[in-house]
BAFI-3210 file (N, C-alpha, C; in Angstrom, 3 decimals, decimal comma, padded with zeros to 6 digits):
// residues 332
n [1|2|3|4|5|6|7|8|9|10|11|12|13|14|15|16|17|18|19|20|21|22|23|24|25|26|27|28|29|30|31|32|33|34|35|36|37|38|39|40|41|42|43|44|45|46|47|48|49|50|51|52|53|54|55|56|57|58|59|60|61|62|63|64|65|66|67|68|69|70|71|72|73|74|75|76|77|78|79|80|81|82|83|84|85|86|87|88|89|90|91|92|93|94|95|96|97|98|99|100|101|102|103|104|105|106|107|108|109|110|111|112|113|114|115|116|117|118|119|120|121|122|123|124|125|126|127|128|129|130|131|132|133|134|135|136|137|138|139|140|141|142|143|144|145|146|147|148|149|150|151|152|153|154|155|156|157|158|159|160|161|162|163|164|165|166|167|168|169|170|171|172|173|174|175|176|177|178|179|180|181|182|183|184|185|186|187|188|189|190|191|192|193|194|195|196|197|198|199|200|201|202|203|204|205|206|207|208|209|210|211|212|213|214|215|216|217|218|219|220|221|222|223|224|225|226|227|228|229|230|231|232|233|234|235|236|237|238|239|240|241|242|243|244|245|246|247|248|249|250|251|252|253|254|255|256|257|258|259|260|261|262|263|264|265|266|267|268|269|270|271|272|273|274|275|276|277|278|279|280|281|282|283|284|285|286|287|288|289|290|291|292|293|294|295|296|297|298|299|300|301|302|303|304|305|306|307|308|309|310|311|312|313|314|315|316|317|318|319|320|321|322|323|324|325|326|327|328|329|330|331|332]
n.u [074,168|076,579|076,764|075,462|076,125|078,737|081,610|081,487|082,092|080,162|081,257|080,833|078,339|076,481|074,341|076,775|076,648|075,711|076,736|075,734|077,953|077,469|078,738|081,411|080,819|079,624|081,807|083,879|082,628|081,814|081,292|078,131|078,976|079,098|079,416|080,635|080,398|082,503|084,514|083,197|082,700|082,429|084,242|087,279|088,209|087,466|087,054|087,881|088,558|087,513|085,170|086,575|087,817|085,916|084,958|087,374|088,184|085,924|086,660|088,789|088,244|086,627|088,532|089,700|091,715|093,686|095,065|095,674|097,748|099,233|100,727|102,235|102,714|104,307|102,005|100,068|096,618|095,318|096,350|096,041|093,106|092,884|093,960|092,022|090,001|090,774|090,756|087,729|086,533|087,810|090,630|094,340|096,839|099,402|101,841|103,476|105,229|106,805|109,496|111,234|111,154|109,608|110,590|108,474|105,272|103,087|099,353|098,241|100,119|100,337|097,589|097,733|099,226|097,886|095,683|096,549|098,169|100,885|103,723|105,922|109,118|110,443|112,625|111,493|112,198|112,386|109,757|107,809|108,936|109,606|106,782|105,607|108,054|107,071|104,617|105,296|107,016|104,790|103,316|105,356|105,116|102,902|100,435|097,618|097,964|096,575|097,161|096,862|096,822|098,623|097,240|094,495|093,935|092,871|090,975|089,194|088,882|088,289|085,579|084,118|084,074|082,427|080,086|079,762|079,336|076,825|075,177|075,594|074,415|071,782|071,188|071,830|069,530|067,255|067,586|067,246|069,539|071,617|074,900|077,743|080,295|082,458|084,853|087,853|090,700|093,388|095,269|096,492|094,645|092,408|090,196|089,390|089,011|086,836|084,839|084,635|083,903|081,359|080,307|080,215|078,224|076,188|075,284|076,137|076,419|078,709|081,746|084,450|086,472|089,953|092,114|095,321|097,620|099,927|100,718|101,639|100,625|102,623|106,020|108,107|106,093|103,205|099,964|097,015|097,055|097,038|094,676|092,731|093,278|092,756|089,896|088,528|089,004|087,701|085,222|084,713|084,678|082,208|080,613|080,170|079,380|080,454|083,313|086,313|088,344|091,468|090,661|088,565|089,077|089,275|091,974|093,987|096,902|098,481|098,940|100,940|103,004|105,395|105,982|105,124|103,190|104,216|103,199|102,202|102,170|099,679|098,190|097,852|096,403|094,218|093,154|092,775|090,901|088,625|088,130|087,894|085,824|083,708|084,201|084,807|087,395|090,385|092,868|096,232|097,877|096,042|093,202|093,446|095,474|093,915|091,330|092,647|093,474|091,296|089,783|091,833|090,971|088,741|089,210|090,822|088,722|087,697|085,892|082,450|079,693|077,751|077,995|077,724|079,239|080,707|082,463|084,276|085,166|087,177|088,359|091,286|092,085|093,066|095,821|096,220|097,601|100,298|101,511|101,521|103,211|103,736|101,029|100,248|101,888|100,496|097,939|098,396]
n.v [112,611|110,114|107,086|104,849|104,378|104,430|102,324|099,015|095,482|092,909|091,120|090,070|089,670|091,869|093,635|093,217|091,942|093,754|092,796|092,799|092,849|091,615|089,801|090,874|093,536|093,291|092,480|094,194|096,521|098,933|100,952|100,270|097,730|097,387|095,549|095,621|093,619|093,103|091,117|089,123|089,170|086,984|086,444|085,187|084,430|086,700|090,247|093,776|094,994|093,969|095,426|098,081|096,544|095,656|098,296|099,120|097,043|097,181|099,560|098,687|096,367|098,507|099,457|097,918|095,997|093,004|091,746|092,175|094,091|094,465|095,577|094,952|094,100|091,084|089,225|090,544|091,347|092,819|091,854|089,039|089,468|090,557|088,823|086,581|088,290|088,599|085,850|085,527|087,680|086,974|087,536|087,437|087,596|089,347|089,852|091,854|091,667|092,630|091,152|088,348|085,083|082,648|079,357|077,518|078,551|080,547|081,417|084,732|084,480|081,942|081,397|083,535|081,719|079,630|080,631|081,013|083,340|085,266|085,729|088,183|089,100|091,816|094,090|096,587|098,807|099,230|098,547|100,373|101,074|098,322|097,662|099,000|097,976|095,599|095,660|097,221|095,185|093,130|094,372|094,841|092,131|091,793|091,998|093,692|095,289|096,363|098,624|098,468|100,395|100,348|098,636|099,284|101,822|104,449|107,159|105,620|103,085|103,954|104,521|102,172|102,469|104,734|103,770|101,913|103,305|104,599|102,104|101,231|103,127|102,949|100,564|101,204|102,404|101,006|099,076|100,849|102,051|104,512|105,719|106,589|106,970|105,280|102,836|101,925|100,019|101,772|102,491|102,320|104,521|104,342|103,539|104,781|107,148|106,794|106,085|108,317|110,760|109,504|109,594|112,254|112,653|111,402|112,423|111,772|112,059|111,184|110,332|109,536|107,080|106,565|104,175|103,986|101,920|102,124|104,609|108,081|111,570|113,645|114,356|113,638|112,727|112,947|111,777|112,597|114,724|112,901|111,618|113,586|113,868|111,944|111,457|113,955|113,765|111,470|112,478|113,908|112,280|110,989|112,695|114,429|117,398|117,922|118,648|117,604|118,364|118,284|118,726|116,879|114,528|112,075|110,684|108,182|107,865|106,289|103,555|102,251|100,359|098,093|098,401|098,040|095,179|093,817|092,481|092,426|092,587|094,119|093,271|090,335|090,181|091,311|089,895|087,528|088,089|088,911|086,400|084,520|085,864|086,264|084,461|085,654|086,039|087,784|089,659|089,516|091,901|094,324|094,198|093,267|095,120|097,574|096,953|096,504|099,079|100,364|098,982|099,630|102,509|102,035|101,363|103,591|105,505|106,910|105,975|105,007|104,040|105,083|105,145|104,558|102,411|101,547|098,774|098,641|095,497|094,864|092,465|090,354|087,594|085,316|086,106|085,322|082,559|082,939|083,763|081,498|080,469|082,439|082,798|080,307|080,470|082,503|081,291|079,361]
n.w [092,281|090,775|091,349|090,717|088,175|087,401|086,252|087,333|088,538|090,179|092,795|095,186|097,687|098,951|101,254|103,729|106,951|110,085|113,484|116,968|119,542|122,216|124,415|124,535|124,714|127,461|129,058|128,655|129,822|128,580|126,112|124,012|121,599|118,269|115,226|111,959|109,567|107,194|106,844|106,284|103,775|100,536|098,541|097,894|100,763|102,245|102,923|102,951|100,745|098,630|098,213|096,923|094,993|093,193|091,529|090,578|089,200|087,330|086,211|084,954|082,931|081,610|080,092|078,425|079,331|080,253|082,449|085,700|087,646|090,960|094,168|097,298|100,837|101,859|103,070|102,249|102,322|100,396|097,772|097,988|097,798|095,397|093,700|093,780|093,015|090,349|089,081|089,168|087,591|084,870|084,599|084,116|086,667|088,317|090,853|093,108|095,389|098,276|100,007|100,875|099,260|101,484|102,593|103,090|101,703|103,611|105,172|103,593|101,336|100,464|099,735|097,475|095,639|095,368|093,985|091,512|090,876|089,565|091,107|092,155|093,451|095,739|097,164|099,961|099,478|096,437|095,808|094,520|091,910|090,907|090,204|087,980|086,466|085,979|084,863|082,566|081,316|080,836|078,951|076,800|076,145|074,771|076,357|077,810|080,566|083,850|086,253|089,756|092,561|095,794|098,316|096,583|096,737|095,755|093,686|092,502|093,762|096,070|096,131|096,557|099,235|099,732|098,834|100,813|103,113|102,510|102,788|105,245|106,650|105,647|107,085|109,623|110,037|109,795|111,859|113,911|115,442|116,761|116,213|118,250|116,991|114,409|113,983|112,740|111,015|109,412|106,745|103,734|103,133|101,360|101,972|104,442|103,600|101,806|103,568|105,266|103,571|102,811|105,240|105,369|103,188|104,055|106,149|108,873|111,985|114,008|115,166|112,631|112,969|112,030|112,970|113,079|111,032|110,320|109,613|109,826|111,616|111,132|110,320|107,136|105,364|105,945|106,988|106,764|104,477|102,321|102,698|102,425|099,605|098,064|098,990|098,296|095,314|094,875|095,470|093,210|091,346|091,776|091,226|093,423|095,244|097,589|099,791|101,327|104,083|106,191|108,725|108,602|108,823|110,994|112,972|114,782|115,706|117,742|118,060|116,674|117,570|117,087|114,376|111,034|110,450|112,434|114,958|118,118|122,032|122,209|119,709|119,831|122,300|121,586|119,548|121,162|122,934|121,205|120,285|122,224|123,502|121,476|119,390|117,296|114,661|114,134|111,989|112,499|111,483|110,829|111,395|114,045|115,465|115,134|116,687|119,213|119,691|119,942|122,332|124,310|124,221|125,134|127,765|128,939|129,238|127,113|125,502|126,675|128,964|128,123|125,288|121,877|119,682|116,637|115,415|112,433|110,623|109,044|107,827|106,897|108,358|106,979|107,562|110,201|110,064|109,293|111,561|113,494|115,155|117,367|118,183|119,166|121,361|122,760|123,599|124,792]
ca.u [075,697|076,731|077,162|075,246|076,603|080,266|081,742|081,383|081,770|079,838|082,226|080,379|076,997|076,272|074,987|077,464|075,809|076,063|076,099|075,855|078,681|076,995|079,534|082,322|080,386|079,661|083,178|084,393|081,741|082,167|079,981|077,664|079,841|078,416|080,564|080,012|081,407|083,381|085,041|082,203|082,301|082,450|085,120|088,599|088,238|086,707|087,832|087,071|089,111|086,459|084,462|087,293|088,135|084,670|085,005|088,567|087,874|085,083|087,318|090,234|087,227|086,171|089,591|090,062|092,833|093,473|095,770|095,880|098,892|099,222|101,527|101,985|103,457|104,015|101,099|098,982|095,084|094,486|097,085|095,528|091,753|092,950|094,066|090,973|089,080|091,265|090,176|086,267|086,445|088,771|091,929|095,196|096,971|100,493|101,715|104,653|105,132|108,115|109,920|111,571|110,110|109,616|110,701|107,055|104,486|101,790|098,554|098,205|101,083|099,886|096,240|098,131|099,814|096,852|094,801|097,445|098,812|102,632|104,350|107,274|109,486|111,672|112,881|110,328|112,472|112,043|108,444|107,139|109,530|109,179|105,570|105,711|108,574|106,328|103,352|105,723|107,251|103,517|103,217|106,032|104,944|101,766|099,426|097,060|097,999|095,748|097,827|096,175|097,793|098,789|095,622|093,473|093,377|092,828|089,721|087,978|088,546|087,582|083,934|083,503|083,702|081,387|079,014|079,624|078,664|075,324|074,883|075,395|073,188|070,279|071,235|071,253|067,984|066,621|067,990|067,243|071,099|072,546|076,167|078,668|081,468|082,807|086,118|088,420|091,889|093,327|096,541|096,578|093,909|091,108|088,972|089,079|088,762|085,594|084,097|084,893|083,138|080,479|079,577|079,370|076,881|074,689|074,989|076,401|076,972|079,606|083,487|084,801|088,141|090,657|093,464|096,406|098,289|101,427|100,663|101,808|100,266|103,609|107,298|107,887|104,781|102,139|098,853|095,870|096,625|096,784|093,133|091,711|093,506|091,682|088,472|088,203|089,337|086,438|083,764|084,594|084,716|080,867|079,634|079,494|080,202|081,106|084,864|086,979|089,549|092,006|090,049|087,463|089,823|089,938|092,771|094,498|098,332|099,139|099,270|101,589|103,842|106,934|106,046|104,099|103,318|104,823|102,194|102,897|101,035|098,143|097,322|097,683|095,430|092,571|092,801|092,274|089,702|087,483|087,835|086,987|084,349|082,650|084,081|085,322|088,684|091,004|093,692|097,378|098,483|095,165|092,186|093,945|095,931|092,978|090,574|093,415|093,797|089,916|089,817|092,255|090,575|087,860|090,241|091,100|087,390|087,479|084,300|081,829|078,448|076,890|078,343|077,164|080,257|080,810|083,894|084,232|086,013|087,914|089,239|092,724|092,056|094,008|097,124|096,649|098,642|101,324|101,848|101,262|103,963|103,355|099,630|100,351|102,298|099,582|096,947|098,725]
ca.v [111,502|108,984|105,837|103,551|104,631|103,777|100,726|098,002|094,229|092,661|090,386|089,457|089,579|092,839|094,399|092,667|091,967|094,148|092,226|093,423|092,244|091,412|089,535|091,767|094,773|093,161|092,299|095,628|097,351|100,462|101,414|099,091|097,584|096,808|094,880|095,724|092,347|092,988|090,085|088,042|089,279|085,626|086,291|084,705|084,510|088,007|091,556|095,022|095,136|093,379|096,702|098,447|095,920|096,137|099,441|099,227|095,772|097,370|100,208|097,578|095,844|099,611|099,845|096,506|095,415|091,634|091,292|093,309|094,267|095,304|095,214|094,938|093,254|089,274|088,716|091,540|090,847|093,492|091,539|088,178|089,132|090,715|087,634|085,888|088,628|088,465|084,799|085,738|088,105|086,366|088,330|087,114|088,552|089,665|090,377|092,359|091,853|092,960|090,323|086,958|083,653|081,501|077,694|077,076|079,818|080,372|082,757|085,031|084,072|080,500|081,842|083,909|080,919|078,575|081,406|081,111|084,703|085,151|086,539|088,788|089,339|092,426|094,717|097,135|100,306|098,792|097,984|100,993|100,851|097,088|097,570|099,242|097,302|094,351|096,357|097,546|093,868|092,720|095,403|094,388|090,838|091,824|092,072|094,849|095,127|097,529|098,618|098,766|100,574|099,311|098,745|099,989|103,182|105,716|107,586|104,311|102,279|104,377|104,617|101,081|102,795|105,671|102,914|100,990|104,074|104,461|100,440|101,186|104,304|102,078|099,003|101,479|103,282|099,991|098,732|102,148|102,470|105,762|105,466|107,917|106,431|104,134|102,637|100,842|100,095|102,746|102,366|102,965|105,543|104,296|102,926|105,975|108,446|106,888|106,459|110,025|111,275|108,567|110,212|113,803|112,517|110,881|113,005|110,723|112,617|110,371|110,445|108,266|107,189|105,591|103,800|103,825|100,930|102,447|105,931|109,240|112,931|114,253|113,709|113,537|112,019|112,973|110,967|113,341|114,986|111,573|111,003|114,456|114,008|110,650|111,766|114,775|113,011|110,361|113,244|114,404|110,940|110,119|113,929|115,394|118,797|118,019|118,445|117,121|119,136|117,729|118,287|116,123|113,213|111,639|109,554|107,861|107,179|105,829|102,169|101,568|099,298|097,956|098,633|097,190|093,652|093,293|092,200|092,520|092,234|094,292|092,626|089,544|090,365|091,673|088,365|086,446|088,720|088,362|084,878|083,962|086,654|086,309|083,874|086,136|085,711|089,308|089,652|090,354|093,160|095,608|094,488|093,414|096,374|098,500|096,138|096,812|100,399|100,409|098,405|100,202|103,539|102,087|101,055|104,841|106,217|107,787|105,571|104,610|103,111|106,319|105,474|103,334|102,281|100,072|098,577|098,003|094,500|094,675|091,416|089,531|086,609|084,425|086,101|084,255|081,082|082,948|083,790|080,239|080,039|083,400|082,823|078,813|080,754|083,391|080,656|078,126]
ca.w [092,381|089,611|091,781|089,934|086,494|087,575|085,766|088,386|088,584|091,234|093,374|096,454|098,586|099,974|102,446|104,874|108,416|111,656|114,721|118,333|120,393|123,534|125,519|124,497|125,458|129,124|129,607|129,123|130,812|128,158|125,143|123,228|120,777|117,009|114,175|110,377|108,951|106,135|106,945|105,812|102,105|100,165|097,595|098,545|102,516|102,789|103,075|102,776|099,377|097,641|097,578|096,166|093,526|092,089|090,988|090,144|087,814|086,340|085,297|084,071|081,931|080,590|079,251|077,712|080,254|080,343|083,351|086,898|088,204|091,908|094,892|098,848|101,633|101,565|103,606|101,749|102,096|099,040|096,929|097,987|096,952|093,803|092,890|093,885|092,165|088,947|088,570|089,130|086,564|084,195|084,235|084,850|087,514|088,667|092,391|093,283|097,061|099,146|101,118|100,528|099,455|102,221|102,389|103,299|101,694|104,501|105,286|102,422|100,122|100,032|098,771|096,192|094,581|095,036|093,154|090,100|090,658|089,288|092,272|091,897|095,062|095,535|098,294|099,689|098,489|095,323|095,097|093,492|090,454|090,520|089,915|086,786|085,789|085,580|083,978|081,369|080,275|080,032|077,600|075,824|075,640|074,161|077,259|078,233|082,360|084,509|087,461|090,833|093,892|096,949|099,064|095,843|097,455|094,731|093,701|091,843|094,854|097,375|095,731|097,383|101,042|099,683|098,760|101,861|103,971|102,162|102,997|106,716|106,834|105,731|108,035|110,913|110,501|110,114|113,201|115,171|116,059|116,211|116,340|118,363|116,399|113,720|114,589|111,808|110,763|108,291|106,107|102,484|102,853|100,504|102,896|105,231|102,498|101,462|104,766|105,530|102,259|102,751|106,260|105,027|101,912|104,669|107,170|110,096|112,992|114,931|114,691|111,689|113,277|111,514|113,955|112,014|111,360|109,975|109,081|111,265|111,097|111,208|109,148|105,578|104,614|106,629|106,132|106,431|103,048|101,549|102,978|101,506|098,328|097,732|099,137|097,055|093,853|095,023|095,226|091,748|090,580|091,992|091,060|094,673|095,482|098,958|099,944|102,603|104,558|107,034|110,012|108,714|108,897|112,634|112,931|115,924|115,272|119,126|118,246|115,923|117,850|116,597|113,161|110,297|110,298|113,490|116,217|119,677|122,980|121,992|118,760|119,962|123,378|120,943|118,748|122,036|123,389|120,134|119,790|123,566|123,922|120,565|118,103|115,728|114,154|113,645|111,380|113,141|111,155|110,434|112,454|115,374|115,760|115,101|117,829|120,291|120,037|120,320|123,505|124,948|124,494|126,326|129,188|129,415|129,284|125,956|125,461|128,099|128,641|127,580|123,963|121,004|118,924|115,705|114,591|110,918|110,396|107,414|107,300|107,242|108,841|106,758|108,407|111,394|109,695|109,044|112,762|114,134|116,198|118,091|119,005|119,913|122,804|123,454|123,553|126,165]
c.u [075,476|077,109|076,876|075,438|078,088|080,356|082,206|081,393|081,508|080,576|081,744|078,896|076,962|074,779|075,731|076,829|076,486|075,728|076,535|076,989|078,493|077,855|080,869|082,151|080,257|081,170|083,672|083,793|081,822|080,818|079,278|078,468|078,973|079,714|080,073|080,869|081,915|084,328|084,392|082,047|082,955|083,734|086,854|088,887|087,746|087,516|087,071|087,745|088,412|085,461|085,086|087,685|086,679|084,739|086,416|088,614|086,902|085,661|088,325|089,448|086,815|087,564|090,243|091,367|092,490|094,240|095,933|097,218|098,951|100,704|101,199|103,029|103,505|102,992|099,968|097,614|094,486|095,274|096,162|093,810|091,797|093,035|093,057|090,070|089,455|090,422|088,365|086,095|087,358|089,935|093,237|095,855|098,812|101,050|103,095|104,566|106,752|108,514|110,536|111,026|110,302|109,877|109,219|105,955|103,253|100,654|098,333|098,744|100,463|098,719|096,762|098,436|098,864|095,755|095,659|097,890|100,213|103,031|105,999|107,861|110,432|111,529|111,829|110,739|112,237|110,793|107,734|107,611|109,344|107,903|105,243|106,504|107,693|105,322|104,243|106,149|105,845|103,180|103,693|105,813|103,634|100,296|099,046|096,944|097,031|096,543|097,168|097,060|097,915|097,498|094,480|093,090|093,386|091,237|088,827|087,913|087,871|086,060|083,247|083,037|082,665|080,121|078,557|078,972|077,206|074,701|074,375|074,565|072,092|070,369|071,042|069,878|067,072|066,294|067,395|068,271|071,299|074,085|077,166|080,199|081,573|084,177|086,769|089,965|092,245|095,022|097,134|095,888|092,267|089,752|088,516|088,581|087,385|084,593|083,879|083,847|081,948|079,251|078,992|077,932|076,005|074,477|075,070|077,307|078,068|080,865|083,448|086,384|088,856|092,137|094,267|097,371|099,772|101,710|100,883|101,065|101,357|104,644|107,147|106,800|103,530|101,064|097,298|095,952|096,595|095,278|092,260|092,198|092,420|090,176|087,930|088,137|088,297|085,296|083,701|084,251|082,927|080,171|079,068|079,997|080,516|082,867|085,074|087,999|090,273|091,208|088,491|087,970|089,911|090,510|093,765|095,886|099,236|099,431|099,718|102,583|105,364|107,141|104,727|104,303|104,172|104,078|103,000|101,515|099,577|097,228|097,042|096,498|094,016|092,292|092,076|090,971|088,483|087,081|087,265|085,803|083,441|082,860|084,241|086,616|089,235|092,179|095,096|098,118|097,592|094,080|092,478|094,319|094,830|091,978|091,626|093,684|092,305|089,565|090,416|091,906|089,158|088,142|090,323|089,898|087,050|086,066|083,466|080,414|077,677|076,914|077,943|078,345|080,568|082,160|083,880|085,292|086,461|088,424|090,525|092,825|092,908|095,570|097,516|097,693|099,710|102,435|101,531|101,820|103,736|102,158|099,627|100,799|101,171|098,411|096,860|097,988]
c.v [110,518|107,764|104,958|103,415|104,317|102,530|099,927|096,329|093,762|091,339|089,520|090,051|090,888|093,135|093,279|092,816|092,925|093,412|093,185|092,556|092,375|091,265|090,301|093,270|094,542|093,082|093,310|096,612|099,053|100,408|100,064|098,910|096,809|096,231|094,936|094,823|092,035|091,752|089,028|088,306|087,594|085,693|086,126|084,713|085,908|089,004|092,554|095,414|094,780|094,812|097,427|097,891|096,041|097,078|099,477|098,103|096,396|098,658|099,545|097,204|097,234|100,022|098,864|096,029|093,565|091,041|092,398|093,111|095,006|094,816|095,184|094,225|091,573|088,740|089,892|090,881|091,384|092,525|089,663|087,868|089,840|089,820|086,730|086,903|088,480|087,244|084,693|086,509|088,122|087,053|087,286|088,178|088,297|090,402|090,633|092,755|091,909|091,768|089,214|086,065|083,024|080,102|077,042|078,470|079,661|081,496|083,435|084,589|082,633|080,793|082,626|082,644|079,977|079,361|081,831|082,536|084,436|086,169|087,024|089,158|090,513|093,217|096,018|098,580|100,164|098,539|098,709|100,980|099,203|096,671|097,693|098,914|096,291|094,958|096,910|096,099|093,175|093,209|094,828|093,055|090,813|091,685|093,567|095,107|096,793|097,673|099,211|099,254|100,351|099,862|099,235|101,306|104,498|106,074|106,726|103,521|102,650|104,536|103,822|101,599|103,751|104,706|102,191|101,673|104,391|103,375|100,707|101,713|103,500|101,153|099,947|102,006|102,196|099,084|099,850|101,855|103,575|105,476|106,803|107,882|105,136|104,122|101,348|101,140|101,066|102,573|102,882|104,116|105,654|104,461|103,782|107,006|108,351|107,017|107,852|110,705|110,976|109,430|111,606|113,644|112,263|111,574|112,544|112,118|112,282|110,636|108,916|108,355|105,860|105,096|103,363|102,734|101,170|103,935|106,862|110,858|113,617|113,963|114,060|113,322|111,978|112,433|111,621|114,094|113,975|111,235|112,297|114,467|112,979|110,748|112,966|114,090|111,880|111,154|113,548|113,247|110,638|111,606|114,629|116,450|118,876|118,032|118,139|117,854|117,984|117,551|117,244|114,795|112,680|110,374|109,639|107,071|106,815|104,600|101,668|100,623|099,201|098,123|097,816|095,863|092,869|093,306|092,157|092,171|092,826|093,787|091,225|089,426|090,489|090,468|087,809|087,017|088,249|087,222|084,013|084,542|086,107|085,324|084,161|086,206|087,479|088,879|090,301|091,277|094,294|095,169|094,519|094,523|097,312|098,123|096,680|098,134|100,601|100,248|099,188|101,897|103,504|101,989|102,653|105,572|107,000|107,236|104,973|104,001|103,739|106,060|104,436|103,654|101,005|100,022|097,886|096,775|094,611|093,661|091,086|088,556|085,360|084,661|085,583|083,224|081,530|083,652|083,044|080,335|080,862|082,896|081,457|079,541|081,447|082,515|079,040|078,218]
c.w [091,422|090,012|091,089|088,817|086,347|087,052|087,304|088,165|089,872|091,564|094,493|096,884|099,647|100,527|103,360|106,289|109,426|112,520|115,939|119,084|121,843|124,789|125,656|125,249|127,070|129,498|129,486|129,505|129,864|127,326|124,624|122,196|119,410|116,012|112,785|109,796|107,643|105,970|106,338|104,025|101,277|099,347|098,300|099,921|102,746|102,724|102,570|101,429|098,114|097,102|096,815|094,718|092,701|091,262|090,111|088,991|086,751|085,339|084,209|083,082|080,740|079,488|078,507|078,407|080,143|081,578|084,363|087,676|089,555|092,816|096,505|099,729|101,402|102,072|103,139|101,262|100,298|098,090|096,748|097,339|095,754|092,985|092,580|092,607|090,370|088,507|088,496|087,979|085,200|083,545|084,637|085,796|088,058|090,092|092,457|094,953|097,515|100,313|100,217|100,416|100,015|101,854|102,239|103,151|102,737|104,265|103,813|100,918|099,701|099,195|097,539|095,245|094,558|093,870|091,727|089,976|090,388|090,301|091,788|093,214|094,878|097,052|098,581|099,398|097,154|094,574|094,235|092,033|090,223|089,594|088,546|085,750|084,752|084,563|082,437|080,112|079,999|079,154|076,502|075,281|075,195|075,110|077,505|079,797|082,596|086,069|088,554|091,819|094,803|097,576|097,738|096,378|096,661|094,646|093,063|092,958|095,683|097,064|096,440|098,524|101,023|099,700|099,882|103,358|104,084|103,000|104,582|107,147|106,976|106,668|109,533|111,158|110,283|111,436|114,757|116,001|115,939|117,022|116,840|117,699|115,585|113,938|113,269|111,367|109,416|108,236|104,941|102,203|102,011|101,305|103,754|104,460|102,098|102,846|105,269|104,538|102,503|103,887|105,835|104,049|102,642|105,827|108,374|110,684|114,052|114,146|113,945|111,965|112,863|112,598|113,120|112,391|111,169|109,401|110,364|111,071|110,928|110,319|107,817|104,954|105,239|105,886|105,839|105,025|102,107|101,495|102,108|100,454|097,734|097,950|098,328|095,678|093,761|094,738|094,004|091,001|090,488|091,792|092,357|094,778|096,664|098,986|101,044|103,401|105,773|108,205|109,946|108,991|110,639|112,554|114,250|115,420|116,590|118,986|117,177|116,134|117,233|114,995|112,187|109,935|111,403|114,816|117,284|120,830|122,497|120,858|119,247|121,500|122,776|120,128|119,682|122,616|122,536|120,106|121,029|123,864|122,861|119,598|117,142|115,614|113,716|113,042|112,340|112,863|110,933|111,820|113,974|116,009|116,197|116,544|119,222|120,849|120,607|121,769|124,583|125,120|125,649|127,705|129,923|129,531|128,018|125,176|126,242|127,926|128,140|126,042|123,449|119,823|117,702|115,216|113,472|110,932|109,081|106,967|107,670|107,925|108,285|106,850|109,096|111,023|109,787|110,581|113,876|115,245|117,642|118,882|119,523|121,339|123,720|124,022|124,383|127,073]
res [m|k|l|d|s|l|p|r|v|h|l|a|e|f|p|t|p|v|h|y|l|e|t|l|t|k|a|y|k|g|p|a|i|y|m|k|r|d|d|l|t|s|l|g|m|g|g|n|k|t|r|k|l|e|f|l|i|g|e|a|l|k|q|g|a|d|t|l|v|t|t|g|g|i|q|s|n|h|c|r|l|t|a|a|a|a|r|k|a|g|f|d|c|h|l|v|l|n|g|t|p|p|k|i|p|n|g|n|l|l|l|d|i|i|l|g|a|k|v|h|y|c|d|r|k|d|r|d|k|r|l|f|q|v|s|d|q|l|s|e|a|g|k|n|p|y|v|i|p|v|g|g|s|n|s|i|g|s|v|g|y|v|n|a|m|l|e|l|n|s|q|l|d|d|m|g|v|t|l|d|a|i|i|f|a|t|s|s|g|g|t|q|a|g|l|t|l|g|a|k|i|t|g|f|k|g|d|v|l|g|i|s|i|d|q|t|k|i|g|s|n|p|f|p|p|v|l|t|q|i|a|n|a|t|a|e|r|i|g|s|d|i|r|i|t|e|s|d|c|s|l|n|c|d|y|l|g|a|g|y|a|v|p|g|e|l|e|f|n|a|i|k|d|l|c|l|y|e|g|i|l|l|g|p|v|y|t|a|r|a|m|g|g|f|l|d|l|i|k|k|g|c|f|t|k|h|h|t|v|l|f|w|h|t|g|g|t|p|e|l|f|a|w|a|d|q|l|r|e|v|f|k]
***
């Protein structure tokens, strides 16, 4: 493989720690629960996108770009970290966010502004078109933009999570821990594709289970083909002969709730449990939904005291401030 020879810009300190959640484990009387703390990456208040951005920005520099352009929701963790990474690597940054500008920006949006990103608002249905319109306008103005897809989820960004799986494998060996499953939030696909490919490369025998935030297995845009496409393009990029099939992609779509970025009882209870049992903060959109699903699976007996499970915390804690009113009610 040629992981070490790919263009990369170091944006944070790795490896991120693996913590045993002793109090949560005791409270749920289920599996031994560990957590991989990608919320503790140092850049821009942390999160999993930093791993992807190291390789995406490396490619942008290779292509001579001077401006990063990407897109997401108005509380996008990916956009916040892209804005932070742009500053660290010397780029300008333009963000295309679906939503309307609030009177008082909060959460990730406030951080986007503080980090000096130029924000372009649009309707969700126009987001992809607007992304490339902004890029074209920058080119016409003499800039050299580099477009990053939503979530940084392509074969370039996904390399970051192949690398992360190699990192975790080494940590588990040092700790003498064998996992039955790794659980994490999945949405745009790059994290899950990278972890699934990385699991094959390392010979990991457990389940690599993505809990979907907004994707489904059926319908007009089923998610498994997206995962396999990203994973196999990533394998080609790193020079691996391994190929991923849809059967390799473990996906739970039972916890979609009221929709993307609409947290409810499941998410708020997960936030409460992790705060009160472990002093760990979750983000309402991604990690709270995935953790809520995981805790529900424990209650249903899918994971028992005979199992050892790692929850991969992918970040998103700045989202909390955008749901202050709801959280105040939960924590009364």
